[in-house]
Backbone as a printed PyTorch tensor [residue, N CA C, xyz], in Angstrom:
tensor([[[107.6550,  78.4600,  76.5200],
         [108.1140,  79.8400,  76.3450],
         [106.9240,  80.7930,  76.4130]],

        [[107.1040,  81.8930,  77.1120],
         [106.0160,  82.8570,  77.2670],
         [105.9710,  83.8060,  76.0800]],

        [[104.7640,  83.9940,  75.5530],
         [104.5510,  84.8710,  74.4020],
         [103.6530,  86.0380,  74.8040]],

        [[104.1360,  87.2470,  74.6020],
         [103.3560,  88.4520,  74.8820],
         [103.0980,  89.2060,  73.5860]],

        [[101.8640,  89.6230,  73.3880],
         [101.4800,  90.3930,  72.2060],
         [101.2880,  91.8510,  72.6240]],

        [[102.0300,  92.7440,  71.9940],
         [101.9430,  94.1790,  72.2890],
         [101.2030,  94.8790,  71.1550]],

        [[100.1530,  95.6070,  71.5030],
         [ 99.3190,  96.2770,  70.5060],
         [ 99.2810,  97.7690,  70.7920]],

        [[100.0770,  98.5770,  70.0930],
         [ 99.9680, 100.0330,  70.2450],
         [ 98.6940, 100.5170,  69.5620]],

        [[ 97.9750, 101.4090,  70.2270],
         [ 96.6830, 101.8300,  69.6620],
         [ 96.4380, 103.3090,  69.9110]],

        [[ 95.9600, 103.9750,  68.8900],
         [ 95.5580, 105.3710,  69.0050],
         [ 94.2260, 105.5510,  68.2860]],

        [[ 93.1750, 105.8120,  69.0580],
         [ 91.8270, 105.9980,  68.5280],
         [ 91.4030, 104.8230,  67.6360]],

        [[ 91.4460, 103.6290,  68.2070],
         [ 91.0870, 102.4110,  67.4770],
         [ 89.8590, 101.7430,  68.0900]],

        [[ 88.9510, 102.5320,  68.6680],
         [ 87.7900, 101.9750,  69.3490],
         [ 86.9080, 101.1330,  68.4370]],

        [[ 86.9300, 101.4240,  67.1410],
         [ 86.0510, 100.7000,  66.2180],
         [ 86.5950,  99.3340,  65.8120]],

        [[ 87.8750,  99.0550,  66.1240],
         [ 88.4760,  97.7960,  65.6720],
         [ 89.2130,  97.0160,  66.7590]],

        [[ 89.6400,  97.6760,  67.7960],
         [ 90.5450,  97.0600,  68.7580],
         [ 89.9640,  95.8120,  69.4110]],

        [[ 88.6640,  95.8020,  69.6930],
         [ 88.0850,  94.6240,  70.3430],
         [ 88.1390,  93.3980,  69.4350]],

        [[ 87.9240,  93.6020,  68.1350],
         [ 87.9850,  92.4780,  67.1980],
         [ 89.4010,  91.9050,  67.1350]],

        [[ 90.3820,  92.7920,  67.1790],
         [ 91.7790,  92.3530,  67.1500],
         [ 92.1300,  91.5640,  68.4120]],

        [[ 91.7490,  92.0780,  69.5650],
         [ 92.0470,  91.4110,  70.8270],
         [ 91.3610,  90.0490,  70.8970]],

        [[ 90.0980,  89.9930,  70.5550],
         [ 89.3540,  88.7360,  70.6320],
         [ 89.9300,  87.6880,  69.6940]],

        [[ 90.4240,  88.1250,  68.5370],
         [ 91.0480,  87.1840,  67.6080],
         [ 92.3190,  86.5920,  68.2190]],

        [[ 93.1370,  87.4330,  68.8340],
         [ 94.3760,  86.9570,  69.4580],
         [ 94.0700,  86.0280,  70.6300]],

        [[ 93.0070,  86.3020,  71.3600],
         [ 92.6520,  85.4760,  72.5220],
         [ 92.2820,  84.0480,  72.1450]],

        [[ 91.9670,  83.8050,  70.8820],
         [ 91.6420,  82.4360,  70.4620],
         [ 92.8970,  81.5730,  70.3290]],

        [[ 94.0830,  82.1720,  70.4010],
         [ 95.3320,  81.4390,  70.2070],
         [ 95.8940,  80.9650,  71.5480]],

        [[ 95.9370,  79.6650,  71.7410],
         [ 96.4800,  79.1010,  72.9790],
         [ 97.9670,  79.3980,  73.1340]],

        [[ 98.6150,  79.7000,  72.0270],
         [100.0640,  79.9430,  72.0240],
         [100.4240,  81.2700,  72.6780]],

        [[ 99.4480,  82.1580,  72.8180],
         [ 99.6720,  83.4910,  73.3940],
         [ 99.3470,  83.4790,  74.8860]],

        [[100.2690,  84.0190,  75.6830],
         [100.0840,  84.0660,  77.1290],
         [ 99.5570,  85.3980,  77.6380]],

        [[ 99.8160,  86.4660,  76.9230],
         [ 99.4770,  87.7950,  77.4270],
         [ 99.2390,  88.7520,  76.2750]],

        [[ 98.2390,  89.6170,  76.4350],
         [ 97.9530,  90.6680,  75.4600],
         [ 98.0350,  92.0120,  76.1770]],

        [[ 98.9070,  92.8780,  75.6950],
         [ 99.0710,  94.2030,  76.2950],
         [ 98.7340,  95.2570,  75.2440]],

        [[ 97.7380,  96.0480,  75.5030],
         [ 97.3850,  97.1820,  74.6410],
         [ 97.9740,  98.4370,  75.2450]],

        [[ 98.6610,  99.2140,  74.4320],
         [ 99.1810, 100.5020,  74.8830],
         [ 98.3380, 101.5890,  74.2320]],

        [[ 97.4390, 102.1660,  75.0070],
         [ 96.5700, 103.2300,  74.5170],
         [ 97.3800, 104.5200,  74.5160]],

        [[ 97.7940, 104.9320,  73.3280],
         [ 98.7280, 106.0480,  73.1930],
         [ 97.9980, 107.3800,  73.0660]],

        [[ 97.3230, 107.7730,  74.1610],
         [ 96.6680, 109.0800,  74.1900],
         [ 95.3830, 109.1640,  73.3930]],

        [[ 94.6440, 108.0660,  73.2920],
         [ 93.3950, 108.0760,  72.5200],
         [ 92.3680, 109.0120,  73.1360]],

        [[ 91.5380, 109.5850,  72.2700],
         [ 90.4590, 110.4520,  72.7320],
         [ 89.1060, 109.7770,  72.5840]],

        [[ 89.0990, 108.5190,  72.1350],
         [ 87.8570, 107.7690,  72.0190],
         [ 87.8140, 106.6990,  73.1140]],

        [[ 87.0750, 105.6230,  72.9080],
         [ 86.8910, 104.5950,  73.9310],
         [ 87.8650, 103.4250,  73.8070]],

        [[ 89.0170, 103.6570,  73.1950],
         [ 89.9910, 102.5760,  73.0290],
         [ 90.3500, 101.9190,  74.3600]],

        [[ 90.5910, 102.7070,  75.3860],
         [ 90.9870, 102.1760,  76.6920],
         [ 89.9140, 101.2530,  77.2690]],

        [[ 88.6950, 101.7410,  77.3480],
         [ 87.6010, 100.9660,  77.9410],
         [ 87.3190,  99.6950,  77.1500]],

        [[ 87.2600,  99.8200,  75.8420],
         [ 86.9390,  98.6660,  75.0040],
         [ 88.0310,  97.6090,  75.0850]],

        [[ 89.2770,  98.0470,  75.1700],
         [ 90.3910,  97.0990,  75.2810],
         [ 90.3100,  96.3150,  76.5850]],

        [[ 89.9920,  97.0000,  77.6670],
         [ 89.8290,  96.3230,  78.9630],
         [ 88.6950,  95.3120,  78.9050]],

        [[ 87.5690,  95.7300,  78.3570],
         [ 86.4030,  94.8500,  78.2890],
         [ 86.6570,  93.6390,  77.4020]],

        [[ 87.5520,  93.7930,  76.4230],
         [ 87.8690,  92.6740,  75.5260],
         [ 88.8510,  91.6980,  76.1590]],

        [[ 89.4140,  92.0550,  77.3140],
         [ 90.2700,  91.1210,  78.0360],
         [ 91.7560,  91.3820,  77.9750]],

        [[ 92.1520,  92.5560,  77.5230],
         [ 93.5790,  92.8650,  77.4390],
         [ 94.0500,  93.6070,  78.6920]],

        [[ 95.3260,  93.5150,  78.9460],
         [ 95.9660,  94.3740,  79.9290],
         [ 96.2370,  95.6960,  79.2170]],

        [[ 95.9200,  96.8260,  79.8270],
         [ 96.0040,  98.1000,  79.1120],
         [ 96.8910,  99.0940,  79.8640]],

        [[ 97.8280,  99.6680,  79.1180],
         [ 98.6410, 100.7760,  79.6020],
         [ 98.1200, 102.0330,  78.9170]],

        [[ 98.0160, 103.1100,  79.6750],
         [ 97.4200, 104.3140,  79.1010],
         [ 98.3860, 105.4860,  79.1390]],

        [[ 98.6750, 106.0590,  77.9750],
         [ 99.4440, 107.2970,  77.8960],
         [ 98.4820, 108.4770,  77.9180]],

        [[ 98.8370, 109.5090,  78.6380],
         [ 97.9930, 110.7000,  78.6960],
         [ 98.0980, 111.5270,  77.4170]],

        [[ 99.1970, 111.3280,  76.6830],
         [ 99.4740, 112.0690,  75.4500],
         [ 99.8770, 111.0890,  74.3650]],

        [[ 99.6580, 111.4660,  73.1090],
         [100.0700, 110.6350,  71.9830],
         [101.5680, 110.8150,  71.7420]],

        [[102.3610, 109.8270,  72.1670],
         [103.8160, 109.9070,  72.0690],
         [104.3680, 109.2480,  70.8080]],

        [[103.5740, 108.4390,  70.1340],
         [104.0520, 107.7660,  68.9430],
         [104.2390, 106.2730,  69.1600]],

        [[104.3350, 105.5580,  68.0580],
         [104.3690, 104.1010,  68.0980],
         [105.5780, 103.5530,  68.8450]],

        [[106.7400, 104.1450,  68.6130],
         [107.9450, 103.6550,  69.2720],
         [107.8380, 103.7460,  70.7800]],

        [[107.3550, 104.8870,  71.2770],
         [107.1860, 105.0660,  72.7170],
         [106.1510, 104.0990,  73.2750]],

        [[105.0960, 103.8560,  72.5010],
         [104.0580, 102.9180,  72.9440],
         [104.6300, 101.5080,  73.0780]],

        [[105.3750, 101.0740,  72.0910],
         [105.9730,  99.7490,  72.1560],
         [106.9630,  99.6440,  73.3100]],

        [[107.7180, 100.7010,  73.5340],
         [108.6840, 100.6970,  74.6300],
         [107.9680, 100.5530,  75.9720]],

        [[106.8430, 101.2400,  76.1370],
         [106.0560, 101.1120,  77.3640],
         [105.5810,  99.6770,  77.5500]],

        [[105.1900,  99.0530,  76.4560],
         [104.7550,  97.6640,  76.5300],
         [105.8890,  96.7350,  76.9290]],

        [[107.0670,  96.9700,  76.3830],
         [108.2210,  96.1380,  76.7090],
         [108.6280,  96.2780,  78.1750]],

        [[108.3500,  97.4190,  78.7690],
         [108.7160,  97.6400,  80.1670],
         [107.8800,  96.7960,  81.1240]],

        [[106.6710,  96.4600,  80.7200],
         [105.7750,  95.7390,  81.6370],
         [105.6010,  94.2670,  81.2690]],

        [[105.8950,  93.9050,  80.0460],
         [105.6840,  92.5200,  79.5980],
         [107.0020,  91.7510,  79.6440]],

        [[107.0700,  90.7520,  80.4930],
         [108.2580,  89.9080,  80.5630],
         [107.9650,  88.6060,  79.8470]],

        [[108.6290,  88.4070,  78.7280],
         [108.3380,  87.2350,  77.9020],
         [109.6050,  86.7430,  77.2240]],

        [[109.4910,  85.5800,  76.6130],
         [110.5790,  85.0380,  75.8000],
         [110.4220,  85.4780,  74.3510]],

        [[109.1610,  85.6390,  73.9400],
         [108.8490,  86.0780,  72.5730],
         [107.8530,  87.2290,  72.6450]],

        [[108.1510,  88.2970,  71.9170],
         [107.2640,  89.4520,  71.8490],
         [106.7000,  89.5570,  70.4340]],

        [[105.4190,  89.8530,  70.3640],
         [104.7610,  90.0570,  69.0760],
         [104.2900,  91.4960,  69.0130]],

        [[104.6650,  92.2040,  67.9630],
         [104.1820,  93.5670,  67.7320],
         [103.0500,  93.4680,  66.7050]],

        [[101.8880,  93.9680,  67.0810],
         [100.7020,  93.8140,  66.2430],
         [ 99.9550,  95.1290,  66.1300]],

        [[ 99.6090,  95.5300,  64.9080],
         [ 98.8160,  96.7390,  64.7120],
         [ 97.3920,  96.5110,  65.2220]],

        [[ 96.7880,  97.5610,  65.7290],
         [ 95.4850,  97.4410,  66.3880],
         [ 94.3270,  97.2050,  65.4350]],

        [[ 94.5280,  97.4920,  64.1430],
         [ 93.4050,  97.4490,  63.2000],
         [ 93.3410,  96.1660,  62.3680]],

        [[ 93.9610,  95.0890,  62.8450],
         [ 93.9830,  93.8430,  62.0800],
         [ 92.6900,  93.0360,  62.1920]],

        [[ 91.8870,  93.3460,  63.1970],
         [ 90.6070,  92.6510,  63.4070],
         [ 90.7890,  91.1310,  63.4350]],

        [[ 89.8820,  90.3900,  62.7920],
         [ 89.9160,  88.9280,  62.8860],
         [ 91.1460,  88.3150,  62.2280]],

        [[ 91.8040,  89.0420,  61.3310],
         [ 93.0010,  88.4790,  60.6770],
         [ 94.2010,  88.4500,  61.6180]],

        [[ 94.0440,  88.9830,  62.8260],
         [ 95.1330,  88.9630,  63.8020],
         [ 95.5310,  87.5410,  64.2000]],

        [[ 94.6620,  86.5720,  63.9680],
         [ 94.9910,  85.1740,  64.3110],
         [ 96.2080,  84.6900,  63.5210]],

        [[ 96.5150,  85.3720,  62.4250],
         [ 97.6410,  84.9700,  61.5880],
         [ 99.0010,  85.1710,  62.2700]],

        [[ 99.0160,  85.8300,  63.4160],
         [100.3010,  86.0020,  64.1020],
         [100.8820,  84.6620,  64.5380]],

        [[100.0670,  83.6350,  64.5880],
         [100.5910,  82.3170,  64.9400],
         [101.6830,  81.9040,  63.9640]],

        [[101.5420,  82.2940,  62.7020],
         [102.5510,  81.9770,  61.6890],
         [103.8710,  82.7090,  61.9430]],

        [[103.7950,  83.8260,  62.6610],
         [105.0030,  84.5700,  62.9960],
         [105.6840,  84.0010,  64.2400]],

        [[104.9040,  83.4080,  65.1180],
         [105.4310,  82.8970,  66.3780],
         [106.0990,  81.5390,  66.2120]],

        [[105.5250,  80.6610,  65.4030],
         [106.0090,  79.2820,  65.2780],
         [107.4910,  79.1850,  64.9130]],

        [[107.9940,  79.9370,  63.9280],
         [109.4230,  79.8180,  63.5900],
         [110.3470,  80.1690,  64.7460]],

        [[109.9020,  81.0770,  65.6260],
         [110.7090,  81.4320,  66.7870],
         [110.7130,  80.2980,  67.8050]],

        [[109.5770,  79.6890,  68.0130],
         [109.5000,  78.5580,  68.9280],
         [110.3690,  77.4010,  68.4480]],

        [[110.5020,  77.2950,  67.1340],
         [111.3100,  76.2350,  66.5300],
         [112.7730,  76.6380,  66.3750]],

        [[113.1230,  77.8330,  66.8540],
         [114.4910,  78.3720,  66.7810],
         [115.0160,  78.4320,  65.3470]],

        [[114.1290,  78.7700,  64.4190],
         [114.5330,  78.9040,  63.0200],
         [114.9970,  80.3180,  62.7120]],

        [[114.7100,  81.2610,  63.5990],
         [115.0880,  82.6500,  63.3750],
         [114.9830,  83.4030,  64.6920]],

        [[115.3920,  84.6740,  64.6610],
         [115.2980,  85.5370,  65.8340],
         [114.1690,  86.5520,  65.7070]],

        [[113.7970,  86.8830,  64.4780],
         [112.7030,  87.8140,  64.2470],
         [111.9700,  87.4430,  62.9750]],

        [[110.6500,  87.4540,  63.0420],
         [109.8320,  87.2450,  61.8460],
         [109.1230,  88.5490,  61.5040]],

        [[108.9080,  88.7350,  60.2140],
         [108.2010,  89.9070,  59.7140],
         [107.0660,  89.4260,  58.8220]],

        [[105.8570,  89.8780,  59.1120],
         [104.7050,  89.4640,  58.3220],
         [104.6560,  90.1570,  56.9750]],

        [[104.5480,  89.3620,  55.9290],
         [104.4160,  89.9010,  54.5690],
         [102.9560,  89.7770,  54.1650]],

        [[102.2660,  90.9000,  54.1590],
         [100.8290,  90.9280,  53.8980],
         [100.5230,  90.8980,  52.4080]],

        [[ 99.3130,  90.4670,  52.0380],
         [ 98.9130,  90.5150,  50.6310],
         [ 98.9520,  91.9440,  50.1120]],

        [[ 99.1440,  92.0850,  48.8270],
         [ 99.1690,  93.4090,  48.2180],
         [ 97.8100,  94.0780,  48.4020]],

        [[ 97.7780,  95.3150,  48.9030],
         [ 96.5000,  95.9880,  49.1430],
         [ 95.7670,  96.2940,  47.8470]],

        [[ 94.4310,  96.3230,  47.9580],
         [ 93.6180,  96.6550,  46.7880],
         [ 93.8130,  98.1180,  46.4000]],

        [[ 93.9770,  98.9390,  47.4290],
         [ 94.2550, 100.3560,  47.2140],
         [ 95.6660, 100.6200,  47.7190]],

        [[ 96.2720, 101.6610,  47.2450],
         [ 97.6140, 101.9630,  47.7200],
         [ 98.2540, 103.0500,  46.8930]],

        [[ 99.4820, 103.3690,  47.2440],
         [100.2040, 104.4000,  46.5220],
         [100.9970, 103.8270,  45.3730]],

        [[102.1080, 104.4780,  45.0690],
         [102.9290, 104.0680,  43.9370],
         [104.1790, 103.2960,  44.3700]],

        [[104.2770, 102.9990,  45.6440],
         [105.4080, 102.2170,  46.1420],
         [106.6500, 103.0330,  46.4520]],

        [[106.5470, 104.3570,  46.4180],
         [107.7320, 105.1930,  46.6300],
         [108.2690, 105.0570,  48.0540]],

        [[107.3860, 105.0960,  49.0460],
         [107.8200, 105.0020,  50.4400],
         [108.3880, 103.6140,  50.7220]],

        [[107.7130, 102.6010,  50.2210],
         [108.1810, 101.2300,  50.4210],
         [109.5600, 101.0240,  49.8060]],

        [[109.7550, 101.4930,  48.6060],
         [111.0530, 101.3340,  47.9340],
         [112.1470, 102.1530,  48.6210]],

        [[111.7700, 103.3170,  49.1230],
         [112.7150, 104.1540,  49.8670],
         [113.1950, 103.4200,  51.1220]],

        [[112.2290, 102.8480,  51.8550],
         [112.5690, 102.1070,  53.0720],
         [113.3840, 100.8590,  52.7460]],

        [[112.9930, 100.1700,  51.7040],
         [113.7010,  98.9490,  51.3100],
         [115.1500,  99.2480,  50.9330]],

        [[115.3470, 100.3370,  50.1780],
         [116.7000, 100.7130,  49.7880],
         [117.5510, 101.1220,  50.9810]],

        [[116.9270, 101.8280,  51.9350],
         [117.6560, 102.2380,  53.1260],
         [118.0850, 101.0490,  53.9690]],

        [[117.2070, 100.0790,  54.1150],
         [117.5310,  98.8750,  54.8870],
         [118.6380,  98.0880,  54.1960]],

        [[118.5660,  98.0110,  52.8800],
         [119.5920,  97.2700,  52.1270],
         [120.9570,  97.9370,  52.2870]],

        [[120.9830,  99.2500,  52.2140],
         [122.2550,  99.9790,  52.2790],
         [122.8420,  99.9800,  53.6930]],

        [[121.9820, 100.1700,  54.6930],
         [122.4700, 100.3420,  56.0600],
         [122.4580,  99.0450,  56.8790]],

        [[121.6490,  98.0790,  56.4500],
         [121.5720,  96.8300,  57.2000],
         [122.1030,  95.6280,  56.4500]],

        [[122.2370,  95.7810,  55.1260],
         [122.7970,  94.6930,  54.3300],
         [121.8370,  93.5660,  54.0400]],

        [[120.5240,  93.7980,  54.2060],
         [119.5310,  92.7620,  53.9100],
         [118.4640,  93.3460,  52.9900]],

        [[117.9040,  92.4920,  52.1670],
         [116.8710,  92.9260,  51.2220],
         [115.5270,  92.4010,  51.7050]],

        [[114.6320,  93.2900,  52.1110],
         [113.3440,  92.9080,  52.6650],
         [112.2220,  93.2340,  51.6910]],

        [[111.3060,  92.3040,  51.5320],
         [110.1560,  92.5220,  50.6670],
         [109.0610,  93.3270,  51.3630]],

        [[109.0340,  93.2610,  52.7070],
         [108.0020,  93.9740,  53.4760],
         [108.6700,  94.8810,  54.5060]],

        [[109.3800,  95.8970,  54.0660],
         [110.1610,  96.7400,  54.9840],
         [109.3210,  97.5480,  55.9640]],

        [[108.0580,  97.7810,  55.6360],
         [107.2170,  98.6350,  56.4700],
         [106.2600,  97.8620,  57.3730]],

        [[106.2720,  96.5430,  57.2820],
         [105.3110,  95.7400,  58.0320],
         [105.4790,  95.9180,  59.5380]],

        [[104.3750,  96.2040,  60.2110],
         [104.3950,  96.3360,  61.6590],
         [104.0680,  95.0510,  62.3820]],

        [[103.7990,  93.9740,  61.6150],
         [103.4370,  92.6990,  62.2160],
         [104.7090,  91.8590,  62.3620]],

        [[105.2030,  91.7650,  63.5930],
         [106.4980,  91.1440,  63.8310],
         [106.4900,  90.3380,  65.1210]],

        [[107.3470,  89.3210,  65.1540],
         [107.5990,  88.5770,  66.3850],
         [109.1040,  88.4780,  66.5600]],

        [[109.5790,  88.6050,  67.7870],
         [111.0120,  88.6110,  68.0210],
         [111.3360,  88.0300,  69.3910]],

        [[112.5430,  87.4820,  69.4940],
         [112.9620,  86.9640,  70.7870],
         [113.7790,  88.0130,  71.5370]],

        [[114.1700,  87.6690,  72.7460],
         [114.8270,  88.6560,  73.6060],
         [116.1840,  89.1140,  73.0630]],

        [[116.8460,  88.2690,  72.3020],
         [118.1490,  88.6610,  71.7610],
         [118.0320,  89.8370,  70.8060]],

        [[116.9110,  89.9380,  70.1200],
         [116.6990,  91.0700,  69.2070],
         [116.5620,  92.3660,  69.9930]],

        [[115.9250,  92.2910,  71.1510],
         [115.7780,  93.4980,  71.9740],
         [117.1370,  94.0620,  72.3610]],

        [[118.0990,  93.1700,  72.6060],
         [119.4490,  93.6320,  72.9590],
         [120.1380,  94.3010,  71.7680]],

        [[119.7630,  93.8880,  70.5500],
         [120.3920,  94.4370,  69.3420],
         [119.7510,  95.7400,  68.8880]],

        [[118.4960,  95.9520,  69.2780],
         [117.7620,  97.1350,  68.8420],
         [118.1620,  98.3520,  69.6710]],

        [[118.3890,  99.4510,  68.9890],
         [118.6950, 100.6930,  69.6870],
         [117.4170, 101.4110,  70.0640]],

        [[117.4150, 102.7150,  69.9060],
         [116.2330, 103.5160,  70.1810],
         [115.1340, 103.1580,  69.1860]],

        [[113.9630, 102.7880,  69.6910],
         [112.8650, 102.4040,  68.8000],
         [112.3890, 103.5620,  67.9390]],

        [[112.6440, 104.7730,  68.3780],
         [112.1860, 105.9090,  67.5840],
         [110.6850, 106.0800,  67.7160]],

        [[110.0930, 106.8160,  66.7810],
         [108.6560, 107.0220,  66.8460],
         [108.0520, 106.9190,  65.4580]],

        [[106.7340, 106.9520,  65.4430],
         [106.0200, 106.9850,  64.1800],
         [106.3240, 105.8290,  63.2490]],

        [[106.3590, 106.1340,  61.9630],
         [106.4530, 105.1050,  60.9380],
         [107.8760, 104.6340,  60.6720]],

        [[108.8430, 105.1800,  61.3930],
         [110.2150, 104.7220,  61.2170],
         [110.6030, 103.5770,  62.1280]],

        [[109.7100, 103.1780,  63.0080],
         [110.0200, 102.1380,  63.9950],
         [110.4890, 100.8500,  63.3340]],

        [[109.7080, 100.3650,  62.3830],
         [110.0220,  99.0730,  61.7750],
         [111.3190,  99.1060,  60.9800]],

        [[111.5620, 100.2010,  60.2840],
         [112.7840, 100.3260,  59.4900],
         [114.0170, 100.3180,  60.3980]],

        [[113.9770, 101.1230,  61.4590],
         [115.0900, 101.1540,  62.3930],
         [115.3110,  99.8130,  63.0680]],

        [[114.2370,  99.1480,  63.4280],
         [114.3100,  97.8420,  64.0700],
         [114.9950,  96.8190,  63.1670]],

        [[114.6350,  96.8210,  61.8950],
         [115.2090,  95.8700,  60.9480],
         [116.7000,  96.1050,  60.7450]],

        [[117.0850,  97.3710,  60.5970],
         [118.4980,  97.7050,  60.4190],
         [119.3070,  97.2790,  61.6420]],

        [[118.8040,  97.5890,  62.8300],
         [119.5310,  97.2470,  64.0530],
         [119.6650,  95.7370,  64.2210]],

        [[118.5830,  95.0060,  63.9360],
         [118.6220,  93.5510,  64.0690],
         [119.6100,  92.9390,  63.0740]],

        [[119.6080,  93.4460,  61.8350],
         [120.5300,  92.9240,  60.8120],
         [121.9730,  93.2250,  61.1920]],

        [[122.2220,  94.4320,  61.6620],
         [123.5780,  94.7950,  62.0860],
         [124.0400,  93.9470,  63.2610]],

        [[123.1070,  93.5150,  64.0900],
         [123.4420,  92.7020,  65.2460],
         [123.5600,  91.2190,  64.9440]],

        [[123.4400,  90.8620,  63.6590],
         [123.5930,  89.4650,  63.2710],
         [122.3790,  88.6010,  63.5520]],

        [[121.2290,  89.2130,  63.7760],
         [120.0220,  88.4500,  64.0530],
         [119.4930,  87.7750,  62.7780]],

        [[118.8970,  86.6190,  62.9560],
         [118.3100,  85.8830,  61.8310],
         [116.8920,  86.4090,  61.5970]],

        [[116.6650,  86.9720,  60.4170],
         [115.3790,  87.5940,  60.0890],
         [114.6770,  86.7730,  59.0140]],

        [[113.4120,  86.4750,  59.2540],
         [112.6340,  85.6650,  58.3100],
         [111.3250,  86.3700,  57.9890]],

        [[111.0540,  86.5890,  56.7060],
         [109.7600,  87.1180,  56.2980],
         [108.7930,  85.9610,  56.0860]],

        [[107.5770,  86.1320,  56.5800],
         [106.5690,  85.0780,  56.5400],
         [105.2990,  85.6240,  55.9010]],

        [[104.7620,  84.9220,  54.9440],
         [103.5100,  85.3540,  54.3270],
         [102.3530,  85.1360,  55.2950]],

        [[101.5710,  86.1700,  55.5100],
         [100.4120,  86.0990,  56.3920],
         [ 99.2020,  86.6780,  55.6760]],

        [[ 98.0480,  86.1000,  55.9240],
         [ 96.8170,  86.5650,  55.2900],
         [ 96.1510,  87.5820,  56.2230]],

        [[ 96.7940,  88.7300,  56.3550],
         [ 96.3240,  89.7720,  57.2560],
         [ 95.9320,  91.0110,  56.4670]],

        [[ 95.0550,  91.7850,  57.0550],
         [ 94.5840,  92.9800,  56.3660],
         [ 94.3340,  94.0840,  57.3840]],

        [[ 94.9250,  95.2360,  57.1340],
         [ 94.6710,  96.3790,  58.0100],
         [ 94.0740,  97.5290,  57.2050]],

        [[ 93.9870,  98.6760,  57.8260],
         [ 93.3900,  99.8460,  57.1790],
         [ 94.2190, 100.2730,  55.9640]],

        [[ 93.5430, 100.5280,  54.8670],
         [ 94.2390, 100.9130,  53.6410],
         [ 94.0800, 102.4030,  53.3760]],

        [[ 95.1080, 102.9750,  52.7460],
         [ 95.0760, 104.3740,  52.3410],
         [ 95.1910, 104.4380,  50.8250]],

        [[ 94.2120, 105.0520,  50.1900],
         [ 94.1920, 105.0980,  48.7390],
         [ 94.9700, 106.2700,  48.1670]],

        [[ 94.7250, 106.5430,  46.9000],
         [ 95.4180, 107.6400,  46.2120],
         [ 94.5890, 108.9120,  46.2570]],

        [[ 94.1640, 109.2530,  47.4520],
         [ 93.4430, 110.5030,  47.6590],
         [ 94.2860, 111.4050,  48.5540]],

        [[ 93.7610, 112.5590,  48.9230],
         [ 94.5250, 113.5030,  49.7250],
         [ 94.9450, 112.8840,  51.0550]],

        [[ 94.0420, 112.1850,  51.7040],
         [ 94.3600, 111.5410,  52.9840],
         [ 95.4930, 110.5350,  52.8200]],

        [[ 95.4260, 109.7780,  51.7220],
         [ 96.4530, 108.7790,  51.4730],
         [ 97.8200, 109.4050,  51.2190]],

        [[ 97.8520, 110.4650,  50.4390],
         [ 99.1290, 111.1120,  50.1310],
         [ 99.7180, 111.8120,  51.3520]],

        [[ 98.8670, 112.3830,  52.1930],
         [ 99.3500, 112.9930,  53.4310],
         [ 99.9370, 111.9270,  54.3580]],

        [[ 99.2730, 110.7940,  54.4280],
         [ 99.7630, 109.6800,  55.2460],
         [101.1350, 109.2210,  54.7650]],

        [[101.2790, 109.0450,  53.4680],
         [102.5540, 108.5570,  52.9270],
         [103.6500, 109.6190,  53.0340]],

        [[103.2550, 110.8940,  52.9480],
         [104.2460, 111.9470,  53.1360],
         [104.8060, 111.9380,  54.5480]],

        [[103.9420, 111.7180,  55.5170],
         [104.3740, 111.6260,  56.9070],
         [105.2710, 110.4060,  57.0970]],

        [[104.8890, 109.2950,  56.4830],
         [105.7200, 108.0850,  56.5300],
         [107.1240, 108.3770,  56.0100]],

        [[107.1890, 109.0070,  54.8470],
         [108.4730, 109.2690,  54.1960],
         [109.3890, 110.0930,  55.0990]],

        [[108.8630, 111.1520,  55.6810],
         [109.6780, 112.0300,  56.5170],
         [110.1910, 111.3140,  57.7660]],

        [[109.3290, 110.5220,  58.3900],
         [109.7370, 109.8260,  59.6130],
         [110.7330, 108.7110,  59.3150]],

        [[110.5770, 108.0290,  58.1930],
         [111.5400, 107.0010,  57.7960],
         [112.8820, 107.6430,  57.4520]],

        [[112.8350, 108.7820,  56.7660],
         [114.0710, 109.4970,  56.4210],
         [114.8390, 109.8770,  57.6770]],

        [[114.1320, 110.2930,  58.7100],
         [114.7870, 110.6590,  59.9630],
         [115.4830, 109.4590,  60.6000]],

        [[114.8360, 108.2990,  60.5610],
         [115.4340, 107.0840,  61.1050],
         [116.6500, 106.6570,  60.3040]],

        [[116.5610, 106.7290,  58.9950],
         [117.6830, 106.3320,  58.1430],
         [118.8800, 107.2520,  58.3620]],

        [[118.6200, 108.5410,  58.5130],
         [119.7020, 109.4800,  58.7750],
         [120.3760, 109.1640,  60.1020]],

        [[119.5680, 108.8540,  61.1040],
         [120.1090, 108.5010,  62.4090],
         [120.9910, 107.2660,  62.3360]],

        [[120.5190, 106.2280,  61.6140],
         [121.3130, 104.9930,  61.5060],
         [122.5560, 105.2000,  60.6420]],

        [[122.4790, 106.0870,  59.6530],
         [123.6250, 106.3680,  58.7960],
         [124.7420, 107.0480,  59.5920]],

        [[124.3610, 107.8110,  60.5970],
         [125.3370, 108.5370,  61.4010],
         [125.9350, 107.7010,  62.5220]],

        [[125.4210, 106.4970,  62.7280],
         [125.9330, 105.6520,  63.8080],
         [126.6470, 104.4230,  63.2800]]])
């Protein structure tokens, strides 16, 4: 079975090469596609030099649009969605791929260790409650962007949306479509946002974009 890893990236020049090189060590992966979503730094060049296939957006369209662009060019049996800032811990995606190869599920979601820094859990609980109400499943990692899925999930997923609501909408659509969802513990680490102004602004943006996705799914 062919496995393609899709990495949406926006201004990730300082980390993207480490993430790509980590994924390249996995024999289980056949293709790495980076979607440079309008970066103004060297993300495009560094991704190419690290050995990835790179799609370049002239403008920052958002995560959902980036993933959709990747899906248009990558023909695979299993797709892995991976954040660009995972660095060497990106090798842990193997744990997300194996259950799909074994036909134990249709989509895996990476459950990362609890961050050393973080907020108060308001956005996470909001997303978790929305998924439970609209999708009928209780997820411990509702916001995780580290996922692997087979082609049947793509048929169940509607509009990927944009920004931080992508994962929430994806989970609701997959659950409504009867897909088998499995959360998997992975020892991965990405960029953390603390309880400072930057962190609160980030979580505020998350909340608004997730609310928009939940409203959309509630109306359908």
